[in-house]
C-alpha positions in Angstrom: 51.8 76.9 16.5 51.1 80.4 17.7 54.7 81.5 16.7 54.2 80.2 13.3 50.9 82.1 13.0 52.7 85.3 14.1 55.5 84.7 11.5 52.8 84.3 8.8 51.4 87.7 9.8 48.0 86.3 11.0 46.3 89.1 13.0 46.5 88.9 16.7 42.7 89.0 17.0 42.5 85.7 14.9 45.3 84.1 16.9 43.4 85.0 20.1 40.2 83.4 18.7 42.2 80.2 17.7 43.7 80.0 21.2 40.3 80.4 22.9 38.9 77.5 20.9 41.9 75.2 21.9 42.1 76.1 25.6 40.0 74.6 28.4 38.6 71.9 26.2 36.3 69.3 27.9 35.4 66.1 26.2 33.5 62.8 26.6 34.1 59.5 24.9 31.4 57.3 23.7 32.0 53.6 24.4 29.3 51.5 22.8 26.1 53.2 24.4 27.9 54.6 27.4 29.5 58.0 27.8 32.5 58.7 30.1 32.8 61.5 32.4 34.1 65.0 31.1 37.9 65.2 31.1 40.3 68.0 29.9 42.3 67.8 26.7 45.4 70.0 27.0 47.2 69.3 23.7 46.4 69.0 20.0 43.3 69.8 18.1 40.0 67.8 18.0 39.8 65.0 15.4 37.8 66.1 12.5 37.8 69.8 13.5 38.3 72.2 10.6 40.9 74.1 12.5 43.1 71.0 12.5 43.2 71.0 8.6 43.8 74.8 8.5 46.6 74.7 11.1 48.3 71.8 9.4 48.2 73.7 6.0 49.6 77.0 7.7 52.4 75.0 9.4 53.2 73.1 6.2 53.3 76.3 4.2 55.7 77.9 6.7 58.0 74.8 6.5 58.1 74.8 2.7 
């Protein structure tokens, strides 16, 4: 995705900010009324995150 952002002429500063939001992400999962321990997510974007919609649109725009 970073390559596509660079090809779309997105500023390096914005790319760096996007990368920072996606790296070193720790999550918990709610199962009924219990929460799991923290674990790392290394790929993809968070479900429902605004960034996932924007990144999808940027990649689709590049493909088209």
